[in-house]
N, C-alpha and C positions, 0 to 999 in steps of 0.2 A: 287317741280319739280327738282329744282337743286340740293337738297339735295340728292334726289332718286339716278340722273344720278351721283353723285361724290359719293354714294356707291357700286352703277353697276358698275363705272367703276375700282372705287379699285381693288373691288375685281376678274376685269378681268387682268387687267394686272400684279394682284398679281403671277395669273397662267405662268405670259412671263417669271416671272425672273430667270436667269439660263440658257437661250434660247441664241443663236449666231445669227449672219447674219442679216436677216428680221427681227429675233425678240429683235435686241437691237435697244429697244424703249424709248424715255426719261419718267423716272417714272412721274405717271397720278400727285401725289402732287406736281407738279413744275407747273401744271396751273390750275388757280386762277378760281370762277364762268363762268365768262361771257367767258373764253376763251375754254369750250366745244365746239365740231364739228365747229371749228372757220374757218379750214382750209382742205386741204389737210392731212398734218401731221397728226393732232389729228384724221381724219378717218381711218387712216394707224393703228397710236396707237392703238385705242380702232380696230380695225380687227384683228392687232395679237396678240392682247390681248386675244379675242376670242379665237385664235385657242392655244394658251398657257393655260388657264384654264383647256381648255378638254382636253389636255396632261398630265396636272397635275392629273387631276381624272384619269387618264387610269395606272397612275403613282405609284399609291399608293398603289398598289399588284401586282399579277403574272394574270395580267389580260388577254392577251391573252390566257393563257395556260390556267386559270380556267376556262372561259369562251366560247372560242370560240376549245376546241379544248380535253380535258380531259375524261369530259364527258359523251365522247362516251365509254369508258372503254378501251381504247386499251395502256394505258398509266401505267406504274408500276413504284416503285421506287427500285431505284439498291441495292442489299445487299454490304455493303463496302462502299457505299457514306456520304462523309461527312455528319453530323447531319441526319442519316437514318431515324430515326423514325418522324423527321416532315418530309421528303420527302414523307412519305404516304399517304399524302394529298391526291397524285394524286391519289390514287386507292383510297379515300374515295369518289371524286368527279367523278369518274369513278363510281360510284355504287349511283349516282343521290343524295348520301345523304348530299344536304349541309346545315341543321342544325349543325351535328358535326361536316361539315367540317370549320363552323363560329365560333365553340363553342370556348370561351376563356379556359383557363388552359390547352388546347390539346399542344402537343408537336408543333405543326405547329399555333399557336395563331398569330405570328409575322405577317403571312404572311398577314394580315387583312384584309380575304378574306370579313369580314363582310361588308367591305366598297363599296364594288359592290353593296348593296341593298339599299345605299343613295341616291336617284336621284337629291337632291338638288343643286348641282354643273352644272347640265345639264339645270338647267331650269334655272341657271345665263348667263348660254351663251345664253339662246334662248331669255331671257330677254334681254340682251344687243343687240341681234341682232335685235330683234323687235323696238330698242328705235333708232338702228341707222337708219334703214331703214325710221322710220319715219320723223328721221332729214333730212335724204336725201332727202327725196320727198317734204321737206318741202324750201330746197336749203341751200347749204352749199359754202360760195363765194369760188370762183378761180376754181373750179370745172365746166369741160365744162358737156353739155348735154351727151355725150357719155361715161365721167368719169365716172358719177352719176348712169347712167343706169349700170354699170359694177359695182361699191360698192353694191348698191342695189341686183344684181343677186349672189354676194359673199355672202352678207347677208344672204339671201334665200339660198344659200346654207349649211351654216352651220346653219341655224336654222332646214329644212330638214333632215341635215345627222343626229343631235343630237338628231330629232323626231324618223330616222330611228333607232339608235344606242340604244335607250332607249325601243322601240317598240321589239325589236328581246331580249332586258333583261328582260323586265317587262309585255310585253302583252298589254293590253290596258294603255293607257296614258291619262293625262291630257292635252289637245291641246286648244292653243291662240297665235293667232298673234299680239295682238294686243300692243303697247307700255305703259306702267306704269300701267298694268294688276292686279287689285285687289279684283274683283271679286273672291270667290271662285266656284271653277267648278267640276265637277263629271269626273272619267275617261272615255274615249269614246273607242269607239269600235275600236280596233286596224288598222282593214281592213279601216275603215273609214278613220282614221286618216292614213294613209298612203297614203290613194288616193288624199285626200285633199293634202297632200305634195308633191305627182307625179304630179298634177295641178298648182301647186303653184310654182314646179321647170322646169316643162315646160313652162310655161308662160314666164320665163327669161333666161331659160340656153343659149340662143343665145345672151343673151349679155356679155356674158363670153367669152374670146378670147380663142382658141385651145394651146396656150403657150405666155411664157413672152418673153422677150427680154433680160433678166436677167438670165441665166442658176442658178441662185442659189436660183431662185423660181420656178423651175418646180418642177411640184408634191405636191409642198408643202406648196402653194396656190391654191385656187378654181380654174379650167380651164372648159374650154368648155367637157373636155372629162371625168374630174372629175363628172362635173353634168349628162354624159351621163351615166359614169359607177355606182351611185349611181339612177339614173330612171330604168337602168335596174336591179340594185338588187332590190330596192323596190316593181317595177312591179314581178319579181319572188319570193318572198314573198308571195305577196299577192295572184297570180298563185294556191299557196298550202294550203290558205285558204280560198277563195273566189271561190272555184270550179265551182261552173255554169257561172263564168266570166273567165274561167282562159285560154281561146281560144285569147281573149282580151288582157291577158297580157301577153301571150308567143308572140301574133304580134307586139307589143309595143317593146319588148326586139328584138325580131330578127331586127324589123325596125333600132330601137336605135345602133345595134352593126352593123349594117352596115353603118349608119353616122355615127359613128365611126372609121369603118378600110378606108372608102371611103375616109376621110378627110388628111389620108397621114403622121397624125399630133402625131402618137405615131409609136413603134416599139416593136418588139422581139427582146431584146437583147442577140447575138450568147451566148451559154452558156459556151463558153471559156470565157466569160468575165462576167459571173455570177455577179464576186465583185462590179461592180460599180452598179449590181440593189439593192442590198441588202445594200451597204452603201449609198443609194437615189440620189436622182434627174437623176435617167436615165432616158431615151427615151421611158422606160417600164411604169414608172410612172402616173400612173393618180392621186394618194391621197395619202400621206404617212404623214406621224410624223419625220420629220426630224432628228435626233439625230449623231452625230460627236465626237470623243471622242477628235481628233484634234483640234477642238475647242470648249474643254473642256465642255460638254456638258453632265450632271449630269442623270441618272438611277436611282430611287430607286435601292435598293440590288437587288430586285427579280424582278426587271420589266420585263427585258428580257428574251422573249422565251427562248433563246440558253443558258441562263446560267443553266439549269435541263442538257444539253445533249451535254457537252463540259466535255473532261478531259486536262490536261498535253498533250500536249504543248500550247494546246489555251486556259487553263486556269492556273492560276499561281497560290502560291506555288506549285510546285510539290506534298508535300508531303499531300496537303488537297487534291487533286484533282488527283488522282491516277485513277478514275474510276467515269465516269457520277453521276448525281446524280438520273435520272429514265433514262428508256428506251421506244421505244415502242416495243411491243411483235412478236416475233420472226412470229407467223403465219399471224399476219395482214399487217408485212413489205413483208413475202413472196407473199401473194396478192397480195398487189403492187405491186411490182416489183419483179416478176418471174426471178427466174435465168436463164431460156432459152428467156428470151426475151430481144433481143438488147432495151438501155436506158441509155445515158449516164450520164443522174441524180445517177443510180445508184450507182457510183462510184466516182462522184466529188459532190455529198451534202452528203453521208456518207459514215462512214467508221464500220466497223464488223456491215453491214446492220442489219445480222440475229441471231445477238449475245441477246442471251435473258437473259444479266447481264447488268455492268456498263461500257461494252466494247464500246458496242454501243456510237456512235458520230452522230449528225445532223451536216456535216460541210457547211451548208447551209447558217448557222448566221454567219461564223468562220472568216468572211474576216476583222472588223470592231473590232480589238481588240489591249490591248495594248504590243508593239511590241519588248520590252527590259524590264529587271530589272525581280522585282519577285513580283510587285505590286498584292495584295491581293483583286482584283475587278474584276468583270465580263465581260465580251464582253460587249461591246454597240452597237446594230444593229440600223438603221432605222426601225423603225414602219409600215410596210408596208398594207396600209388600200384597195385600189384597185389597181389593176396592169392590164395593158393591155391583157396578157395573161389569166387571171383569165373573162374580157370581153369577149374574143372570147368564150374562156368554156359556159360562158352564153348563147353567141349569139347559139351557135351547141346545150344545152342544149332545148331553147326553139324551135329551129328548128327541132329536133327530137320529140319535142312534137306534132309539128306543121304537122309531117309527111313529111317531107322536107330534106329524109335521104340524099341524095348526098350532100347537102349542107351542114348539120350536119357535115357529116366526113369532107367534105374539112376543117370544121373551124378545128373539132379535131387533124386532122392533120397536121396545121399551127402551133400549138403547141408542135406536137409529132418531127416533123420533126426538130424543133427547138434542141429539147433535143436528136438530134440523137438517136429515138426511135422509132421502127417497126413502119409503119402505120397501121393503122385500116384498116382491109381489110374483117371485117365482116358483118351480115346483117344490116337491119334495127330494128325499130322497139322496143321491149322493149331491144332487146341483144346492142343495140346501146345506150338505153338511159343511161342502167346500166352501159357501155363503159363510157361513158362519167362524171357519177358518179363519177367513179374510176379514171380519168383523173383528173379532178378538186380534187380529196383527193392526189392524186402522185403531180402536178402541185403546188397546195396550201397548203401542209402541212407545220406546225406551223405558218399559216399566219393569225389563226383566225377564219376561213370557216367552216372546216367540221362537225363541230356539227350544225350551223345553217344550211347547207345544207340536213342534215339527218334531224332535225324538217320540214323545208318547203317542202321536198320531202315526208314526213311522213315514210322513210325509218328506222326513230326509233322506229317504230313496228315491226321491223323484226330483227332475230338475224342472217340473211345471213347478214346483214351492220353493228352491230352494239353487241358489251358486253353488254351496257346498255338496256335494250330494255323497253319500257313504253306501257303497253297495253292500250287500244282504250281508257277508262273508264281516266285513269290518263294522257293521251295529251290531250283529253277533256279540264281537268279540269287546265291545262297547267302546269303540272310539270315539262315540259321545260324551264319553268320560271328563275327566280331570288325570292328569297323573297322578298317584298320591305318594307323598314324599316316605322315603326311607326312614324316616324318623317314626313312622307309625310301626316300624318293627322294634324301637327300643324298647325292651323288656317285656316284647310280645312276640317271641318268634311263632307263633303260630297266623300272624297276619300276612298274606300274598298281594303281592304289588299288583298293581291292574294290568293284567298281560296284555293286551293293545299295546299301552305304552311302554312296557318294558322290552317288546320284541320291535317295536317300532324307532327308527332314527330320522332324519330329516339333515 
């Protein structure tokens, strides 16, 4: 057992290397066998290592763009951009041509997109959480009952967040919560797993604090606000796939959103101070992977979403960055941000917003960058996962689905008022639901939610909403997932790979 713990902890803390502030931990190899889980410091080391390992996994490639944005087909490679042929992978992803996107020997194979199909690191995080929960339940010296419950709740958050993340990538997953699990299990229906995660998170969320006395931990450690945001997202996902019970999920989401708002623990940062949000640890952050070049944190070269949508002077040197690498289609941006509708995001978050070429820039993520010199390095922004604005809009969506239109309008106008945008004054019903969907697309652009919103709302089936339309048959066969690596079958013959991708070739 000690050897297994040692192996897991070593893998976990490897993921924390290079991180700063609260991720600066003592190397695990300084701890000998009997020292594991001996005190509070050991618990902190293990938990921060889990966050680090998770981030290391999504830092392997241009993850947020490839997974959550480009597959809707709205992004094009910009002619004249550095290494143009390699950047055309954004268009391949927009055609749902994942096998070609991951193929070796292509101009873009250094994007490492094939690593997205491998779920093993996610299960290392889950197993680490399961082991620590067991140890905490058995008792660790020096921890009060309240501290023990808080640490257990944080591990539960990490476990359920990881399952949520995997379900959106792969669909059905192998689910377990036992420490030292060795019995091979088949994949379980994703709705069933999500419901188990919802029940698990609800049972523990109130043991998490709304915030931390140390502002350096805001957003980067699990809080009750982060747990509520996770619960809201899990409920809304299931509402799209378990439609006979969708009223229950919408009601849960609406109630959770009300709890979040009434806590007064979070707020919408004024748009004029947006730089504080994207730099991380703001009052708007519910959960994020904090990164700061000021502390020497390193992202892989392709990881930041901003990399593809900035040019000189936001990327240097000028010779290689005279145009952006990619752009959103002008027709799509006109639909999102009509020129005749007031909205400060249109000017503060973009430059040349309607340009169908590399002049287009997303300035939303341009604040955390190298300020001087000619470093050929990418801007390096915090990875925003759950934001207060996103949770407000999820509540608006749930309220609209419940027919509580006046309340839904009040919610969506909270976000539009912060954006100094024209308030919604239209009707209820379908018109309102469509507007809320578009508002999430506006507010959360580049944060990795857009494609998943299309999938769970089934708008991916309509050319009104996406350039990459799936047929109902493709949707039901899970064409919205990613292929699952054959390595998932190592030592587990019960795992069946994703049927759609095993039967499709391009």
